[in-house]
N, C-alpha and C positions, 0 to 999 in steps of 0.2 A: 380618287384617292389615291396614291401612292402605294404600290405593295411594301407592307409591313416583314419585318422579321421577322420569324415566327417564336416560340415562346425561351426563355433564354433560362438557361436547368445549371442547377447545383448538383454537387459532386453526391453521391451516396454515405450519407457521415460522414464528411471528411475534415479535420480536426481544425484546420489552418491555421493563420497567424494569429495567436490569440489571449489571454489569460482570464484565470477567473476569482475574481477576489471573491469570498466568502465573509456573510459574517460571522458564522463560526469554524472548526476546521470540515465538519461532517455537518453536509447541507439536510440532513435530516436529522431527526435524534435517537437512536437509537432503542431510544427504550422507549422512544413513544414510538415506531412500530411491530415492537413487541406488543406494546398494548392493544392496535391495531390490527395484530398477528393474532392476538386472544379471542378477539371481540366476531372476527370473520368467522367463527365455527360456527356464531349465531345464525349466522345466512344476511349480516345487517348492512347496511348500503352505509358508507363513511363518509365524509370531505373533511381534509384539514390542511390550512393553510401555511405552505414549507415558509422557508427562508429568503431572502429576497439576494438575487447572485447578481453581481455587477458582470458583463461581456467586456473587456476591453479591448480593444484592435486599434491597430494603426493601419490608416488608410492614406494614401497619395505621402506620406510624411506626416499627419495628422493624425495624433490619436482621442481616438473616442470610448468613453463609457456609455453603456448601455445596461440601463440595468429593469433587471427580469424577475416581475410576483410569477410566484407559484401556487401551487395548490394541490392537491390530490385526493383522488375521490380512489375508493374503492367499495362496490361489487359482488355479493357472491350466489350463486345459485346451489345446487345442488352437489352440480360435478366440480364446475367452473366459477377463478375471478378472474374479473377484471380488471387492472389497474388503468385508471387515468392519469395521467397530468396535464393539467391546463398553463398553458403560459403566456402570461402578460408584457411582451415589450415593450419600454417609451425609447422611441426611434429622434424623439427632440436633438438630440446630442448633434444625430446627423443629418439631419434640418437645419440648425443653426450654424453646420461647415459646409453646407452643400455645393454656395460656391467657390469654398477654396478648391472644393472637391473637384469643382464642374470642370475647372480647368484642364482635364482630363480631356474631354467633348474629341475628338475625333472627328471636326471640322474639315473641308474642305482650302486645299489653300494655294492651290495651283491654277491656274489659269484658259493652263491649254492642256492637258493631261494626253486629249486627241482632239481632235478634228469636231469639232460640234458645239455647243450650247452648254456651260459649265458654267456653276457657284463658286462663290469664291463669300465663305462668311466666316463674323468673325463672333466670340459672344461676348454681351457686355453685361449681362444681368442672365442667372442660373435660382432656382428654386425648389425641395420638394413638400409639396401639402396633401395632408389628408381630405379625399372625397370621399366617403359613403365606405367602401369595402375597396377604394380602390390609393393607390400613392400616385399620384398624378407630378409629373418635370415641367417645369414652365420653364421658359427662358426666351430673354431678349438679343436679337442677330443682327447683327448688320451684314446684310445678302448683297452681293453682287453680280450680274447675268454678263459672262463673259461670252462672247462668238468669237469660237479658234479655225483659219482658215489657213491653206496651203498658200506657201507662196507661190508670187506669180513666175509661170513658166520664163529660166532667161532673166528673170529681176537682178540675181544676185551676180551676174556676169561679172567677173572681172579680165581685167587686159593689162599684160607684165609688157611694160616698152623697154628698148633700149635707141643710146642712139648711133648711127650709123650715118659715116661720110661720106663721099664721094669725089673726084675729083671731074671736076670739068673746063676745059681748055686753059688748064694748069690752072686754077681755081678752085677749092675748095667749100662743101657744102657738107654740112653736117643737117642733120631729122632726124625726131626721134621714129622708128614702125615697132610695128608691132611682134613680139618674136612668141605671148605662147601666151590662148584665149582658153577661160576656163568657163564655160556654163553651166549655171546652178540656178535655183528657184531665190528669190529673196526668200527672206526670215519669214516664218510666220506670220498672219497679220490674223490680231489680237486688236479687239473691239469691245468697248465696256459697253453693252446695250441698254443699263440700268443697276441702280444702286436704292435697294431698301432699307429702312429697319422693321422689323418682322417678331412677332407673341407669336412664339409655337409653344406646343401642351402637348404631352401622351402621357395616356393614364395607363398603371399596369397594374395589376391585378396579383393573389399568390394562390395558389393551387398546386395540389401533388396529384401527379398521373397514378403515384402506385404504391404511396406510402413509405415513399424512402428517398422519394428526392423532394422536390419542391423547386417549383418554375413560376419564373414572375409574367405573365402573361401578356402583348399591348396591346393593348386596343388601338383605337385610330386617330388620327396626326389631325391636333387642330394646330390648323396655322392663317393668321391674321394680318394685312397685308396694309402697308398706312398711302401707302400709290398700287397704282391698277396695273397690276403687273400679275394677272391671273393666269396667263399661256404659259408663266414657270411657275404658280403653284403645286403640278403633283413633283416636278424637281426639286422646289426645295424641300414640299413633307417628306417625301422619303429618302434626301439626306439627313435632316431632322433626328427622322425617327429609326433610321441607322446608325444615327451617333446617338442618341439618351439610350436605346437598347441597349448597348455600348459598356456607356456609364452606369446602368442598371444595371450589367452584371458584373460588373468589375467593383462596383462602390454597395449601391444598397444587398447583391447577391450575396459580398461577406457577411450580413447578420441575418436577411431571409435566407438562413442553409438549413437542411437537416442537425448536418453534421454538427454547427455551431450552438443550438436551438439546441439540439439533444443535452449538449455537455451540463446546461443548466438543469437538466432529471439529475436525482438522487440515484448516487451510482450504486445501491443496494436497487434498484428499478432496473439502472440499463444492461444486468445480467439478462431479462427477458426480452431484450429484442424489441422495445414498443416499435410503432407505427404512425406517422402523421395521420391524423382521425381527422383534422381539423386546419387547417389557417388561412386568413382572410388581416386583411388591415384596418382601419377601422380610427375613427375622429376622441381621441382624447378628450376628460373637460374642461382639459384647459388649454383644447386649439390646436396639443401638437399630434403629432405621425403617432400610431398604438401599429401591433402589432399579437393579434391571435392566434398562439398556434396547441392543439391539443396531442397528443403521444398516448394511445392506448396498447396495452397488453392483452393477452389471456389467457391466461394459466390452465393446464390441465390438473388432475384430481391429485396426479402425482409431484405436476411442479408447488401446487396449493399445499399439500403437505410439507417440503421440503422449506417452502417461505415462511410459515408460520413454524419449522421447528428451527427455525436461523433467525425468525425473529426476536423470539424467544430464548433463544439459549444468549443474543446478545444483549438481552436483559441484565445480564447476570456481568456486566462489563461495564 
């Protein structure tokens, strides 16, 4: 199997080009935060559902809306407070429009970029599906394999002629004589070796290396050939794996991003710089692709006191 590109990285909490529509102006009811703050003093562990947020983003001219549900869990010890926000994103809109977005697959179209054998591919169909904890990109391709070789030496030689007349015994004779000879090779020799329809897929898992970034990690490429062109399997797999990873970075990565997902966290909690503690794709009950992510912060005793004071103050407004 051909070598695959490394993890597709997202930037550290970048804002991105998107907007958030909230059911209420304040994502979290401040009076609820105040109530939680008061209860935290007793060391209780609490969980509460938060408002749903919609992430809206334009990708390749297509406007997509991704609903994100969230819940807040709070646990205290004698000295610290742990805040964890669990996010559940429905990526069905991304699935439904993936073929329109898939038009940006960077597939090879030059049958002779250099001497040797090269694929030329056209996208017939593309889809994004869940499979366990993976997001799978599937594509139907038409692939041609071409052989490109240097032209024959001298095969492109050109000769320039001109008429020349001479007088022999009073009679004029004219004929064409060469005046310039340009020796050059013939054009490159291009031969189409075979053409086939190919089914290809590659699965991506989501992970966080340091709590600030989310990576889409590609797995092995699966290629199913309709004809016997096994000798080109690695070439086709490498071509598709590279192209699909670029699409994942540009399209899926626009949503599976620490910065974008972090914007659905209540503003009151962002000041404590939550880190990604868990991230995973999953299959939703309706069969659509979903994404679960958790962001956690641990507050010191001093921060805990300030948090409770702010929460109680908010209750007065």
